[in-house]
C-alpha positions as CSV (number, residue, x, y, z in Angstrom):
1,M,-24.2,18.3,-27.2
2,A,-22.3,18.0,-24.1
3,G,-20.9,14.6,-23.3
4,E,-21.1,13.5,-27.1
5,I,-18.3,15.3,-28.9
6,F,-15.0,15.3,-27.5
7,D,-13.2,18.8,-27.5
8,D,-9.4,18.5,-26.9
9,A,-9.1,22.2,-26.5
10,L,-10.9,22.1,-23.2
11,L,-8.0,20.1,-22.0
12,D,-5.7,23.1,-21.5
13,D,-8.7,25.4,-21.0
14,A,-8.3,27.0,-17.4
15,T,-12.1,27.7,-17.0
16,A,-13.1,24.0,-17.8
17,L,-10.4,22.7,-15.9
18,E,-11.5,24.6,-12.8
19,C,-14.9,23.0,-13.2
20,A,-13.1,19.6,-12.5
21,D,-11.0,21.4,-9.7
22,V,-12.5,19.4,-6.7
23,D,-11.7,16.1,-8.5
24,L,-8.1,16.9,-9.7
25,R,-7.3,18.2,-6.2
26,R,-8.6,15.1,-4.4
27,L,-6.1,13.0,-7.1
28,A,-3.4,15.4,-6.4
29,E,-3.4,14.7,-2.4
30,A,-3.8,11.1,-2.8
31,G,0.2,10.9,-1.6
32,A,-0.7,13.0,1.5
33,R,-3.5,11.1,2.5
34,V,-1.4,7.7,2.2
35,R,1.3,9.5,4.8
36,R,-1.2,10.8,7.0
37,E,-2.8,7.2,7.2
38,V,0.6,5.4,7.7
39,G,1.7,7.9,10.4
40,A,-1.5,7.6,12.2
41,S,-1.4,3.8,12.2
42,D,1.7,3.7,14.7
43,E,-0.1,4.2,17.7
44,V,-1.7,0.9,17.3
45,G,1.3,-0.9,16.1
46,G,2.5,-2.5,19.5
47,L,-1.4,-4.2,19.5
48,L,-0.8,-6.4,16.6
49,D,1.4,-8.7,18.6
50,Q,-1.4,-10.3,20.4
51,F,-2.0,-12.1,17.0
52,D,-0.4,-15.4,16.1
53,V,-0.7,-16.8,12.3
54,P,-4.1,-17.7,12.0
55,R,-5.6,-20.6,10.6
56,A,-7.1,-18.4,7.4
57,L,-7.6,-14.8,6.7
58,I,-10.9,-13.5,5.8
59,V,-11.2,-10.0,4.6
60,A,-14.4,-8.0,4.0
61,G,-15.2,-4.5,2.9
62,T,-14.0,-1.9,0.5
63,D,-10.9,-2.8,-1.7
64,A,-10.8,-6.3,-0.4
65,R,-10.0,-7.5,-3.9
66,L,-6.7,-5.3,-3.5
67,L,-5.7,-7.1,-0.7
68,R,-6.5,-10.3,-2.3
69,A,-4.2,-9.4,-5.3
70,V,-1.3,-8.5,-2.9
71,L,-1.7,-11.2,-0.5
72,E,-2.7,-14.4,-2.6
73,P,0.5,-14.9,-4.1
74,W,2.4,-14.7,-0.5
75,C,0.0,-15.6,2.4
76,P,1.3,-18.6,3.9
77,V,-2.7,-19.3,5.2
78,P,-5.6,-19.8,3.4
79,F,-7.2,-16.4,2.2
80,V,-10.7,-15.3,1.3
81,A,-12.0,-11.7,0.0
82,W,-15.6,-12.1,1.5
83,P,-18.4,-10.0,-0.2
84,G,-20.9,-10.6,3.1
85,P,-22.8,-10.2,4.5
86,G,-21.6,-12.0,7.8
87,L,-18.9,-14.4,7.5
88,P,-18.3,-18.1,5.8
89,G,-19.8,-20.4,8.2
90,W,-16.6,-22.2,9.0
91,A,-14.9,-18.9,10.6
92,G,-14.1,-19.0,14.1
93,P,-11.4,-18.6,16.8
94,L,-8.9,-19.9,14.8
95,D,-9.0,-17.3,12.0
96,L,-8.5,-13.6,11.5
97,V,-11.1,-11.2,9.9
98,V,-10.0,-8.0,8.4
99,V,-12.7,-5.2,7.8
100,L,-11.5,-2.6,5.2
101,A,-13.8,0.4,5.5
102,P,-12.1,3.9,5.8
103,G,-15.5,5.8,4.8
104,G,-17.2,3.9,7.8
105,G,-18.7,0.9,6.0
106,D,-22.2,-0.3,5.1
107,S,-24.5,-3.1,6.6
108,G,-22.2,-5.9,5.0
109,T,-19.0,-4.9,6.7
110,A,-21.0,-4.2,9.9
111,S,-22.3,-7.7,10.1
112,A,-19.0,-9.2,9.6
113,C,-17.7,-7.4,12.5
114,I,-20.6,-8.4,14.6
115,E,-20.2,-11.8,13.5
116,A,-16.5,-11.8,14.1
117,I,-16.9,-10.7,17.9
118,R,-19.8,-13.3,18.3
119,R,-17.6,-16.1,17.2
120,G,-14.4,-15.2,18.9
121,C,-12.2,-14.3,15.5
122,G,-9.3,-12.1,15.8
123,L,-10.6,-8.8,13.9
124,I,-8.8,-6.0,12.5
125,A,-10.9,-3.1,11.4
126,A,-9.7,0.0,9.7
127,C,-12.4,2.4,9.8
128,P,-13.1,6.1,11.3
129,P,-12.7,6.0,15.1
130,H,-15.9,7.0,16.0
131,S,-18.1,5.2,13.5
132,V,-20.8,2.6,14.2
133,L,-18.3,0.1,12.7
134,A,-15.9,0.8,15.3
135,E,-18.6,0.3,18.1
136,H,-19.1,-3.2,16.2
137,A,-15.8,-3.7,16.2
138,Q,-15.1,-3.6,20.1
139,G,-14.2,-6.8,21.6
140,R,-11.2,-8.8,23.4
141,Y,-9.3,-10.0,20.2
142,S,-9.8,-6.9,18.2
143,I,-8.3,-3.7,16.9
144,V,-9.5,-0.8,15.5
145,M,-7.2,0.9,13.2
146,P,-8.4,4.4,13.3
147,T,-8.9,5.9,9.6
148,H,-8.9,10.0,9.1
149,T,-9.6,9.8,5.3
150,D,-12.0,8.0,3.1
151,D,-9.5,7.1,0.7
152,A,-9.3,3.0,0.2
153,L,-5.9,2.6,-1.1
154,A,-4.3,4.8,1.8
155,A,-6.4,2.4,4.3
156,A,-5.1,-0.6,2.2
157,V,-1.8,0.2,2.7
158,V,-1.9,0.5,6.5
159,V,-3.8,-2.9,6.8
160,L,-1.3,-4.8,4.4
161,Q,1.6,-3.2,6.8
162,A,-0.3,-4.4,9.9
163,L,-0.5,-8.0,8.1
164,H,3.0,-8.2,7.3
165,H,3.6,-7.1,10.8
166,I,1.8,-10.6,11.9
167,G,3.7,-12.6,9.3
168,L,0.7,-12.9,6.7
169,G,2.0,-10.6,3.6
170,P,4.8,-8.7,2.2
171,E,6.5,-5.8,3.3
172,V,4.6,-2.7,1.9
173,D,6.3,0.8,1.9
174,G,3.6,3.4,2.6
175,E,6.5,6.1,1.7
176,A,7.2,4.6,-1.7
177,V,3.5,4.8,-2.7
178,A,3.1,8.2,-1.5
179,E,5.9,8.8,-3.8
180,A,4.4,7.1,-6.8
181,L,1.2,9.2,-6.2
182,D,3.0,12.3,-6.1
183,E,5.2,11.7,-9.2
184,V,1.8,11.1,-11.1
185,A,0.3,14.1,-9.6
186,I,3.2,16.2,-11.1
187,A,3.2,14.4,-14.7
188,C,-0.5,14.6,-14.9
189,S,-0.9,18.0,-13.5
190,P,-3.8,20.3,-15.2
191,H,-1.1,23.0,-15.7
192,S,0.9,20.5,-18.0
193,D,-0.3,20.9,-21.5
194,I,-1.4,17.6,-23.6
195,S,2.1,17.2,-25.2
196,G,3.6,16.5,-22.1
197,N,0.8,15.0,-20.1
198,T,0.2,11.1,-20.1
199,A,-3.2,11.3,-18.5
200,K,-4.5,14.3,-21.1
201,D,-2.9,12.3,-24.0
202,L,-5.1,9.0,-23.0
203,A,-7.9,11.1,-22.7
204,L,-7.5,12.3,-26.1
205,A,-7.0,8.8,-27.6
206,L,-10.1,7.7,-25.9
207,G,-12.2,10.7,-26.8
208,D,-14.1,9.0,-29.3
209,A,-13.6,5.2,-28.6
210,L,-14.6,2.3,-26.7
211,P,-12.1,1.9,-23.8
212,L,-10.9,-1.8,-23.6
213,V,-8.7,-1.9,-20.5
214,W,-6.1,-4.9,-19.8
215,G,-3.5,-5.5,-17.1
216,G,-1.5,-8.5,-17.2
217,S,-0.4,-9.4,-13.8
218,V,-3.0,-9.7,-10.6
219,L,-2.5,-6.1,-9.6
220,S,-2.5,-4.6,-13.1
221,A,-5.6,-6.2,-13.6
222,R,-7.2,-5.0,-10.1
223,A,-6.2,-1.2,-11.7
224,G,-7.8,-2.0,-14.7
225,R,-11.0,-3.0,-13.2
226,R,-10.7,0.4,-11.3
227,V,-9.8,2.4,-14.3
228,A,-12.7,1.3,-16.4
229,E,-15.0,2.3,-13.3
230,A,-13.6,5.7,-13.2
231,L,-14.0,5.9,-17.2
232,R,-17.5,5.1,-17.0
233,H,-18.3,7.5,-14.0
234,R,-16.7,10.2,-15.9
235,S,-17.6,9.9,-19.6
236,G,-21.0,8.2,-19.2
237,R,-19.7,5.8,-21.9
238,P,-19.3,2.3,-21.7
239,A,-15.5,0.8,-20.7
240,L,-14.6,-2.6,-20.4
241,A,-11.9,-4.3,-18.4
242,A,-11.2,-7.8,-18.6
243,D,-8.9,-10.7,-19.3
244,A,-7.2,-11.2,-22.6
245,E,-9.5,-13.9,-23.8
246,H,-12.6,-11.8,-23.4
247,L,-11.3,-8.5,-25.1
248,L,-10.0,-10.5,-28.2
249,P,-13.2,-11.3,-29.6
250,V,-14.4,-7.8,-29.1
251,M,-11.4,-6.3,-31.3
252,S,-11.4,-9.3,-33.8
253,E,-15.0,-8.4,-34.7
254,T,-14.1,-4.7,-35.3
255,V,-15.2,-3.5,-38.8
256,D,-11.9,-2.2,-40.9
257,R,-12.0,1.4,-41.1
258,D,-12.7,2.7,-44.8
259,L,-10.3,5.5,-45.2
260,F,-11.8,6.4,-48.4
261,A,-15.4,6.8,-46.8
262,D,-17.1,10.0,-47.5
263,P,-18.5,11.0,-43.9
264,F,-21.2,13.3,-45.4
265,A,-22.5,10.6,-47.8
266,E,-22.5,7.5,-45.5
267,P,-23.6,6.7,-42.1
268,V,-21.3,7.8,-39.2
269,P,-19.3,4.5,-38.0
270,T,-20.0,3.1,-34.4
271,T,-17.5,3.9,-31.9
272,R,-14.3,1.8,-32.4
273,P,-12.5,0.3,-29.6
274,A,-9.3,1.2,-28.1
275,L,-7.0,-0.8,-26.1
276,V,-5.6,0.6,-22.9
277,V,-2.5,-1.6,-21.8
278,L,-1.7,-1.0,-18.1
279,D,2.0,-2.2,-17.9
280,D,3.3,-2.8,-14.5
281,G,6.7,-4.3,-15.7
282,S,5.7,-8.0,-15.2
283,E,7.2,-10.3,-17.6
284,E,6.1,-13.5,-16.8
285,P,5.9,-16.0,-20.3
286,V,2.1,-16.1,-19.9
287,I,1.9,-12.4,-19.5
288,R,4.0,-11.6,-22.4
289,E,2.1,-14.0,-24.6
290,Q,-1.3,-12.5,-23.6
291,R,0.2,-9.0,-24.5
292,G,1.4,-10.2,-27.6
293,R,-1.7,-11.8,-29.0
294,L,-4.0,-8.5,-27.9
295,T,-1.0,-6.0,-29.6
296,Y,-1.1,-8.3,-33.0
297,T,-5.0,-8.3,-33.0
298,A,-5.3,-4.5,-32.4
299,Q,-2.6,-3.7,-35.0
300,D,-4.3,-6.2,-37.6
301,R,-7.9,-4.6,-37.0
302,G,-6.7,-1.0,-36.8
303,V,-7.5,-0.7,-33.4
304,R,-5.8,2.3,-31.4
305,I,-3.3,1.0,-28.6
306,C,-2.6,3.2,-25.7
307,T,-0.3,1.9,-22.8
308,V,0.5,3.4,-19.5
309,E,3.5,2.3,-17.9
310,A,4.6,1.7,-14.3
311,K,7.6,0.0,-14.0
312,D,9.7,1.1,-11.0
313,G,9.0,0.6,-7.5
314,P,7.5,-2.3,-5.4
315,G,4.1,-3.9,-6.4
316,V,1.7,-1.7,-4.9
317,A,3.7,1.5,-5.6
318,R,3.2,0.5,-9.4
319,Y,-0.6,-0.3,-8.8
320,A,-1.0,3.1,-7.0
321,S,0.6,4.9,-10.2
322,L,-1.6,3.2,-12.8
323,L,-4.5,3.7,-10.9
324,A,-3.6,7.4,-10.6
325,T,-2.8,7.5,-14.3
326,G,-6.1,5.8,-15.2
327,S,-8.0,8.2,-12.7
328,Y,-6.6,11.5,-13.9
329,A,-7.3,10.3,-17.7
330,A,-10.8,9.8,-16.6
331,V,-11.4,13.1,-15.0
332,Y,-9.8,14.8,-18.3
333,L,-12.0,12.5,-20.5
334,G,-15.1,14.2,-18.7
335,V,-13.6,17.6,-19.0
336,G,-13.3,16.9,-22.9
337,L,-16.6,15.9,-23.1
338,G,-18.0,18.9,-21.3
339,R,-19.2,16.2,-18.1
340,T,-18.0,19.0,-15.6
341,G,-20.3,21.3,-13.4
342,R,-19.5,24.9,-12.7
343,P,-16.5,26.6,-11.7
344,P,-16.3,26.7,-8.0
345,G,-18.1,29.7,-6.4
346,Q,-20.4,30.2,-9.5
347,P,-24.4,29.7,-9.2
């Protein structure tokens, strides 16, 4: 039955991969989208000089949590990732509001813009230039950073560069992020077979497993949550991304696999977990300790361990690499499970 049994032969089957062409092509173009957004943002760079360092920074909209992961260890002022609607009651003229909505936003992000203008807050809105959100963002102390794609990561890179200009965040190299995405696109290309393709190999490992995704650093943990979302969406199966203390009980309760069991005489066992470690090279003592506990428990309970590494380049580039690899794996998991549509052009 489609979506139930993983067929690894489909990962190198041209017809099956053609069914996922739209998704794979979008992943392959991620680096180009980052370059496009960074290039388009140059025209508004000089307008950022109007902003002084604010009392507090409030971020609303798509991927606000990514900005929090990058900014919280660095930002010299209090930072709030606000889910909306509206703004915190204390927000006022001394504060800066950032709205990240490359897809045009929703009622929650629109209300954040409206409230920021009404209260006299500084406002930076990354959104399509002719959207309703852009109209709401017009004000004396506001800047609309026009987005030309619906890519949240590309828009986040542009906003992070703007916040660095103001002195609120670290320097983010957009070209380094784009290059990291290009490298993943080559390494995980559908034209590369399973033996040399990290994403296909990960999909193969997860074909009959419950993915437990863990990232030790703040950024890799954020990537883990996005990867788990992609795995759930593509496979129609559960996938969990959580901190070590939440994943350890799941693995500890895993029943030992009976190597001598007769699959034709006994009930088919339930799906076993597989630990997916997103390693961005962070070597803080706490992260090493948590990784050690997870891997020890996994080995003790016979749980498969899959490691995705991105240890080179700046933090956001490593995040992008981990997220892109996991996203490719999610698409290939869907291909192997037969959860893709017909090839383009077929009725």
